[in-house]
Structures are given as structure tokens and as C-alpha cells.
Short mmCIF file of the C-alpha atoms (twelve columns), coordinates in Angstrom:
data_MODEL
# 
_entry.id   MODEL 
# 
loop_
_atom_site.group_PDB 
_atom_site.id 
_atom_site.type_symbol 
_atom_site.label_atom_id 
_atom_site.label_alt_id 
_atom_site.label_comp_id 
_atom_site.label_asym_id 
_atom_site.label_seq_id 
_atom_site.Cartn_x 
_atom_site.Cartn_y 
_atom_site.Cartn_z 
_atom_site.pdbx_PDB_model_num 
ATOM 1  C CA . MET A 1  75.042  159.027 41.318 1 
ATOM 2  C CA . LYS A 2  77.672  161.772 40.658 1 
ATOM 3  C CA . MET A 3  79.050  160.792 44.585 1 
ATOM 4  C CA . GLY A 4  79.635  157.350 43.092 1 
ATOM 5  C CA . VAL A 5  81.043  158.887 40.036 1 
ATOM 6  C CA . LEU A 6  83.286  161.297 42.096 1 
ATOM 7  C CA . GLU A 7  84.634  158.231 44.053 1 
ATOM 8  C CA . GLY A 8  85.929  156.634 40.608 1 
ATOM 9  C CA . LEU A 9  87.470  159.318 39.803 1 
ATOM 10 C CA . LEU A 10 89.191  159.831 42.800 1 
ATOM 11 C CA . PHE A 11 90.293  156.282 42.091 1 
ATOM 12 C CA . VAL A 12 91.432  156.122 38.663 1 
ATOM 13 C CA . THR A 13 93.738  159.344 38.623 1 
ATOM 14 C CA . GLY A 14 95.510  157.950 41.841 1 
ATOM 15 C CA . GLU A 15 98.656  160.108 43.375 1 
ATOM 16 C CA . ASP A 16 97.996  162.518 41.279 1 
ATOM 17 C CA . GLY A 17 94.924  163.242 42.184 1 
ATOM 18 C CA . ILE A 18 92.061  165.737 40.715 1 
ATOM 19 C CA . SER A 19 91.370  169.472 41.333 1 
ATOM 20 C CA . LEU A 20 88.409  170.546 42.155 1 
ATOM 21 C CA . GLY A 21 88.250  172.527 38.878 1 
ATOM 22 C CA . GLU A 22 88.265  169.289 37.145 1 
ATOM 23 C CA . ILE A 23 86.010  167.953 39.769 1 
ATOM 24 C CA . GLN A 24 83.218  170.714 38.148 1 
ATOM 25 C CA . LYS A 25 84.208  170.724 34.243 1 
ATOM 26 C CA . ILE A 26 83.859  166.753 34.215 1 
ATOM 27 C CA . LEU A 27 80.813  166.726 36.551 1 
ATOM 28 C CA . GLU A 28 79.059  170.273 35.164 1 
ATOM 29 C CA . LEU A 29 78.919  171.835 38.713 1 
ATOM 30 C CA . THR A 30 79.084  174.793 39.775 1 
ATOM 31 C CA . LYS A 31 82.247  175.475 42.407 1 
ATOM 32 C CA . GLU A 32 79.507  175.466 45.532 1 
ATOM 33 C CA . ASP A 33 77.714  172.634 44.281 1 
ATOM 34 C CA . ALA A 34 81.382  170.372 43.602 1 
ATOM 35 C CA . LEU A 35 82.840  171.536 47.197 1 
ATOM 36 C CA . LYS A 36 79.140  169.920 48.948 1 
ATOM 37 C CA . LEU A 37 79.470  166.404 46.978 1 
ATOM 38 C CA . ILE A 38 83.143  166.715 47.858 1 
ATOM 39 C CA . ASP A 39 82.094  167.248 51.585 1 
ATOM 40 C CA . GLY A 40 79.923  164.551 51.641 1 
ATOM 41 C CA . TYR A 41 81.641  162.083 49.725 1 
ATOM 42 C CA . LYS A 42 84.881  162.911 52.742 1 
ATOM 43 C CA . ASN A 43 81.736  162.572 55.486 1 
ATOM 44 C CA . THR A 44 80.937  159.491 54.332 1 
ATOM 45 C CA . LEU A 45 84.063  157.829 54.575 1 
ATOM 46 C CA . GLU A 46 84.941  158.827 57.632 1 
ATOM 47 C CA . ASP A 47 82.855  156.009 59.433 1 
ATOM 48 C CA . GLU A 48 85.145  153.996 61.243 1 
ATOM 49 C CA . LYS A 49 84.950  151.020 59.033 1 
ATOM 50 C CA . ARG A 50 86.193  152.408 56.255 1 
ATOM 51 C CA . GLY A 51 89.992  151.903 55.377 1 
ATOM 52 C CA . LEU A 52 90.113  155.542 53.019 1 
ATOM 53 C CA . LYS A 53 90.429  159.104 53.410 1 
ATOM 54 C CA . LEU A 54 90.108  162.049 51.186 1 
ATOM 55 C CA . VAL A 55 92.857  165.033 51.808 1 
ATOM 56 C CA . CYS A 56 93.287  168.245 49.873 1 
ATOM 57 C CA . LEU A 57 97.249  168.368 48.988 1 
ATOM 58 C CA . GLY A 58 98.063  171.660 47.206 1 
ATOM 59 C CA . GLU A 59 95.167  171.905 44.590 1 
ATOM 60 C CA . LYS A 60 94.814  168.236 44.237 1 
ATOM 61 C CA . TYR A 61 92.184  166.100 46.217 1 
ATOM 62 C CA . LYS A 62 93.369  162.143 46.582 1 
ATOM 63 C CA . LEU A 63 91.850  158.857 48.063 1 
ATOM 64 C CA . THR A 64 94.776  157.680 50.742 1 
ATOM 65 C CA . THR A 65 94.778  154.643 53.238 1 
ATOM 66 C CA . LYS A 66 93.961  156.144 57.445 1 
ATOM 67 C CA . GLU A 67 96.834  155.999 59.522 1 
ATOM 68 C CA . GLU A 68 95.415  153.898 62.034 1 
ATOM 69 C CA . ARG A 69 94.925  151.109 59.809 1 
ATOM 70 C CA . LYS A 70 98.738  151.606 59.030 1 
ATOM 71 C CA . LYS A 71 100.085 148.115 60.275 1 
ATOM 72 C CA . TYR A 72 98.243  146.153 58.127 1 
ATOM 73 C CA . TYR A 73 99.224  147.773 55.068 1 
ATOM 74 C CA . GLU A 74 102.817 147.486 56.431 1 
ATOM 75 C CA . ALA A 75 102.291 143.923 57.643 1 
ATOM 76 C CA . LEU A 76 101.199 143.648 53.211 1 
ATOM 77 C CA . ALA A 77 104.070 145.015 52.301 1 
ATOM 78 C CA . ASP A 78 106.312 142.709 54.764 1 
ATOM 79 C CA . ALA A 79 104.336 140.082 53.266 1 
ATOM 80 C CA . VAL A 80 105.348 141.119 49.289 1 
ATOM 81 C CA . VAL A 81 108.512 141.373 49.950 1 
ATOM 82 C CA . SER A 82 109.033 138.109 51.954 1 
# 
């Protein structure tokens, strides 16, 4: 359940991301348990079938697209502009 909540938090925070402290507070987890949850979620995204990855930029965790799918995202951007 908490992994699903983490995923939702990452989605709704978007480009702003979410800090480890915020994750701990919202999910009522210790630092160790929050890091385990984050690591577990990151591992689920490593499956080649998934289009997103979890990154930590500065002190914020964010969802971003996988680089190997870039041509599809560029095609979408081109289609929207046309």
C-alpha cells in the first residue's frame, strides 16, 4: 500500500519533487524504512516494460521518463506542434 501512496505522491508533486523528510512525515516512516520503500519502488521501475524512472535531484525525488524512449516523446511533441 505504501508503495502506491509513494507513487501517487511522486506523481502529484511533478517537477517539484518530494524530499525524503516529506515522505517520512506523510507516510509516518523512519528514515531507514523510507529509504527502503524508495529503493523498492525504484527497482520496480527498472523493468524494461516501464517508461518512467525515479531520480533524486538535489534533495528531491522525482519521476522522469527513461532516456531510451526519447524518440517517442519527441514524436508526441512534434505532433502537438503540427
